[in-house]
N, C-alpha and C positions, 0 to 999 in steps of 0.2 A: 546715224554716221556717216561721212562721207568716203564709204570704201572705198569706189574707184578711184581714188582720186592716192587711198594711201596703196589700194593696188599698185599702181603706175608709178608712187616713188618706188615701190620696196621691192619690187620682184626684175630681173634680170639687173638689178646693178650690185656692183660691191661695195660688201663694209669689212668695217674691223672690225666683228662683230663674233660674241662668243654662239657656238649651234645649238647653244641648250637656246637664246635669246632668239637665236634667228627663227625654230623650231617657235618659239612661243607667239611670234609677231605672224609669223605664217597660218598660225592657228589661230588667232584671232580675225584676220582680216578673212580668212578664208570664209568661216561663219559667216561673217557678214557679207561676202560674195553671194552665199548660198541663201541670203534671205533671215539668219537669224539675226535679233539685237541685240546687241551688248551697249547696255547703257551705262555712263557712267553718273554718279551724282553726285547735284550739282557742288554742296559742299565737299564730296572727293577733289571735282576742279578747282576749288576756290582756294582748299588746302596747300594743291599743287600748285598755282598761281601764285600763292603766299611764298610759298619755299622758293620759290625758282627767283622771286622780287627781293624779297629777303637773302638769300645764299647769292647771287651773280651779280648782282646791282652794287656792291658793296662788300671789297673781304671785308672778316668779323678778328675786331681787334682783340686777339685775347686779351694782351700787355699793351704797355704801351710802342713795342720794339717788334712785336711778329704779328703777322695777318694772316689770318686763313682762307684758302680756297677751297670752298666743297665740288669736288666734282662728282654729278650724285646722276645716274640712271645710263639711257643712248644719247651719247653725241650726234649732236644736229648740228651742222654748220647756226643755222638759222630757225628760230622759232616758228616753227609749223606743230600740225596736226602730231603730232608723234610727243609734241610737247603736254598734252590732253590726255592722251590715253598712256603714255608710257612714264613720264613724270624724265622727258628729254632735259637735258642745259642744251644751252646754246654756246655754238665756240666763242660766236661774236661777242658775246657778254661773257664768258669766257672771260677773252681777249683782254677784253673794256677793263673787267675788273682788275689782271692780270696789271695791265698799264699805271693802274690810281699804282695799284698797291707799288709798282716798281717806282713812280714819282712821290709819292710821298715819304720825307726827309728823316721820319721817324721809323722808321721799316727799315726793319736790316732785317729781319728775315721772314720767307714769305714759304709757308706751310698746307702742302695742299695735301688737302684729306678724302682722299675718292675710295668712290663706290661706286665701279660703272665699270657691267659688262664689253665696253667700248661703244663701237655707232660711226657713222658714216664716212666715208675716207674724204668726204671733202671738208675740206677746211684745217682739215688735222696734224699734216705734212708743215702748213703755214703755222700756225702756234705752237707744236714744237720746237721749229728754226727754232721759234722767236725768242722761247723759254731757252735753251739751248743759248741763245748769245750775247742771254742777259746774265751769263755768268759771271763773276765776277762782279754785276753790281749789289749783287744783295743773296745774302745765303737764301739759297733754295731746298726741302726736303718737300718728299714723296712718299705719302704712308698709300704702303693698302686697307683698307679698312669700310669691306674686306675683301673686296674687287678688284684688281686693278687687271684687267683684261682688253687685252685686242685695241686701239684705240687709247683706251685708259690707258694702259702700259707704255702707249707712244710715247703722251704725252710723259708721263713720267718721266719715263726714262732719261729725257730732258734733263733733270733738275742737277740740281748738287750732288741727292744723295737720298734711294730708291729705302722705304720701312717695308718691312711686311709685319703688320699685327702676327701673333701666335698663328690664330687660326683662319689667313687668308687666304686668300686665290689669286697666284696673279700667274703672267702673261698671255696667253689665245696667241702670236706671234702670228699672221695667219691673215689672209683669207678670204672670203666666201660668201657667194650670189646663188640665189636661186630662181629657174626659170619653171614656171607650169603649162601647162598644156593645153588646157579646155577643150577642142577641136572636138571629139567624142562628143563629152556637152554638152556645144552647140549643135550636132550632126545628132548628137537623138533630139533638140528641142525640134528637129526642120530646121535649123535656120544655117545659113551660110554663106560667109563672111565674104567681101569683095573690098579689098586692100587698091586705093590706088592712088598712086606716088609719081612722086619724080626723083630720079634717085632710082639707082638700081638695090641697094640696100637698107632703101627707105623705112619700112616697113621688118625689116630685120628683127629675130627674139619674137614676136609676137603671142601674146599669149592662147589664138585661138587658130594658129596649128601648129605640128610640130616643129620643136628644133631638128633644122637641118646642122651639117656636119660641118660648112663651110661657118655655121651662125656659128656652131659654138666653138669652133680652134676660133676664130675673131671675140668671143667674150672669153673663153680662155686666156689669149694672149692681156687680152688686158686685166684679169685676174693677179694674172703670172707680175706685171708693170709694176703692177697698185703693191701685188709682195714682196718685190727688190725692192720698191721704198722704201717698205716698212723696216726690214731685213739691215741697208745701208743706214737708215735715222738711227735706229736701236747703234749699230757700230759705232755711229756717229758719237752715239750720244753716252755710253760707254765706255767709250774708250777703245775698243776691240774690233778686228776685223770681221764685215760680213760671214766667214768662215766659219769664226768660231761662235756667228749668231746660228747658222745655221744649224752647225753641230748639237751644239751647246745648251738652247736656251728655247727645243721640244718641237721647235715643228707643227706648232698650232695648238702645241696643249699646255694646260695654266699646268701651278705645281701650288705644292703647300707650301710655308715659310721656310723651313729650313729646309729645305734640297733647292727651290729660291736661289737661298745666298748662298748655298755649295754650288751649283750653277752658274755663282755670279751676274744672275738677274737682278738683286737685291743685296744691299750695303750690309743691313743689320737686320734683326729681331728682334721689333718693340713693339708695345700696342700705343694708340695712338696720345692714350694718355703721357703712355713714359716719354714719350717720343716728343709730345708741348712740354712736361717737368723739363725733360733732356735742353731743348730748347732755351726756356726761362731764365734754367739756371747756366748757361754756359758753359753744358757739359763738353763733351768731344765726341766731335761728329766723325761723318764720311768726307767731310768741304779738305783738305790734306790730299785728297787724290785729285777733286775738283780744283783744286788750284793749282795745284803740280801742271795736269793735263794742261786746261787754260796757255800755260808756260812754255807747251810742250807744242800745242794747236801757233802758237806765235812762234817760238824755233824754228817749226817746219818750213812757214810760207818765208821766214826771210832766208831758209834755202832755198828755197823754192825760186824768190822773185831772184838772188842771187844767183842760181844758177839756172835757170830755166826747168829742172829739174829737183827729185829730188835725192841727195844724193848717196848714197850707201852709206859711208862712213858717218852720216847726219843720223839715217837710218835704226844703225845698228847702236846708236848712243840713245838716242831714245829708248829702243827698247830697252836699253839697260832701264832708262828712270822708269821703268813703266815697272818693271821686277821691283825695284826700290819701295815703289808710291805701292806696289803692293801689300809689304811688309808692312808697312807703315800703317796704311787702315782697315 
């Protein structure tokens, strides 16, 4: 197993990932770096690869008009070793599947079946923005079935409607990163590393020496930048302000279905099967809000183009529309 490669990809990198999954990957990688061999059977690898191929090469058609796109496991921008170890989903594959469903004339509804602790920061904003931009072309619903955390919520919140299954866990809006200091271990081994670099900060944050204050401040800045991007994207996707996301969406905590709905993070509580049946039979949806908010964005854009700024009276009118939409949703 390629532990050094996994370690270099995992540590000192910002993640849209739950703390629990972060700890699990950390423990796995450190066991490998310490010399333990954690082997995966060929049968298990083939099972994961087959599942990924089936789930992400083409959306599952549950009816002539509904395409189901599973979002499973750790989310990575491209297929890599995490696929084999943790059943990761590739954002590139998911994007391809999503575009295929959008282009299929018979598909009227795209249903994201989400069970993921989140993943890498790379590629998430781009895919989330693409889902958001597709509102109005197809009806899009995301179901937490049963974990919709961090990067997974980042993506799901871009759908027209977010559904939390009764036993689900949703949220974890935040960034996490981990640095390991192996300097004491190398010292005990009688090893003294010497970095030869061009560029003052080229070897900054390496695991063979303590993390200095300046390096830590820089990494904190990077984490904060991704955190603000996350908050602003969720605000965009849910039609609220970044301030409301910071105050109501948990600051990194996840919530059960009932509280997620109370906080505005989900639009309704229902199982995946209940949601699928509702969509099949043409039952009520949260799309009233999404359609109205899409119209709202166009009105703001027109006002901004016409006046060069967002006019106060336009903002007041839009706020009244938001309240009306909330009563209908």
